N, C-alpha and C positions, 0 to 999 in steps of 0.2 A: 504494500500500500504506500503510495506517495503521500508525504506529509504536505498538507495544504497550509495556506496562510490562516485559514479558519482553525485548523488543528493547533497551530502555533499560538494564535490569539487565545483560544479556549484553555490551553495549558496554563497560560499566564493568569487567567481569570479564575478557573476552577477545574481541578482534575476530574471531578465527577462529570461536569458538563462535557469535557473532552471525551471521556470514555463513552458516555451516552451517544454523543454525536458520531463518534468513530464506529460505534456498533449499531448504527442505523436507527437510533431512537432520536428522531429529530422533531423538536417542538416549535421551531421557528415559524412554521407556517401558520400557527394559531396565535401568535403574539402580536398584539397591537403595537408594542414598542418596536419590534423588528420591522413591522410594516411601515411605521413612521420613519425609521431609519432608511428603509428602501426608497420611500418617497423623497426624502431629503437628497439621497444619492442621485435619483433620477431628475429631480427638478433643479438642483444646484448646478451651476456651470454647464448649462445645456449645450453650449457651443463646443465643449470639450471633445465629444465623440467625433467631430469633424477634424479637430486639430491633433489629437493624440491617438495612439494605438492601444488596442487591447492586446495583451500578451498572455498566452497560455504556454507554460514551459515547466517540465518536471513536476507536474501536479499543482503548480500555483497558477492563479489567474489574476493578473493585474489589470484593473479596469482602465486606468489612464496612465500611459507611459509616454513621456515626451522624449522621443528618441534623439532629437537634435540636442537637447540640453542634458540628456541622460538623467531624468528626474521621474521617480515613481510618485504619483499623486494618489493618496488614499483619503476618501471622504468618510467621515464618521459623524454620528449624531451628536455625541457629547464627549468632552475631554475628561470625563470622570475616570475612564480607564486608559488614560494616556500612556502609561507604561506598557500595557499589553498591546496597544495600537502601535507604539514605537517599535516593539520587538517584532510585530508582524511585518512592518515595513523593512526592518533590518533583515529579516528572513528573506523577503523578496529580493533585496539587494544582494544578499549572500548567494541566492540561487542564480541570479543574473551573472554574478562574478564567476560562479562555477561553470557557466556557459560562455565565458570569454568576454563578457561585457564589463569593462572596467570603468571606474570613475563615476559610478551611479550614486545619486543621493535620493532622499525622499522628502516629501512634504505631506504632513498630516493636515487635513483641512476640516475645520468644524464650522460650517456655514451658519448654523443657528447662533453660534457664539461669536461669529466674525473673528475667528482666531485660526492661526496656522502655527505649526511647529515643524522645524527642519529636523531631518533624521539623517544621521551618518552612521556608517558601519566601521568600527575600529577593529584592530587586530584582536584585542581582548574580547570584543563582541563576537568575532568569528569563532574563537575558541569556545566561548560560552554556547554558541549555537550548536556546535558539535555535541556538547554535553546535553543540551536541551533536546536535541533530536533523539538521543538515546533514551532519555527520560520519557519523552512523548511516546516513543515506540513501546517501551515497557508498559506504560499505562494503557495504551489502546489495545495491546495484545494480552492484557491481564484477564483472567477468568472472573475476577471479582471487581465489581463496580466500586470506586472509591466512595467514602463516606461523604455526607453533606458537610459543608463548611460553616453553615449557619452564621452568615454575615449580613449586614444591611444590604449589600449589593444583590443578595439572593432575591429580595422582594421584586426586583425589576427584571429578573432573568426569565427567559421563555420556558425554562425547565422548573420554575418554582412550584407549580401545582404537582408536577411529577415527583419532585423531591420531598415536598412537605405535606402532601396529602396522606391521610392515614385511613386504613380500613377499619380501625377500631371504632366502636360506637361507645359513647359515654352514657 
């Protein structure tokens, strides 16, 4: 199985979410928050699709790549999970470099917040990505689903009902 940017992002957010997604238990289709994010992605920067390329390579899919400037553009709804978003873009840059495309940078864009963040891939980041890929592989191939993390961010997760509903009756 190729590791995608979604796998990488979910690893940073929640190992349980990663395992569920990788094992074809996908709840995003029923989430209003995911739908809102999709709308933001489609409605923001509408001229992009004519200027930038979509790239699919080694399991990743980059929606907006400026080949001339070598910049990966990633649009997100909120910067609350900035670190996981940044690592997702670093992973995209890493995969592009593995395929011979050097000098790539990234820009995270949060149109609702009118905010952008530049993303760069350092040598220590590359070393960490190799470690993270092993950890991700271990989680997604585990026979056991990781435990819930029970954090405030869980309430906005598309898997919330799955993780926190109980069959017990009081």
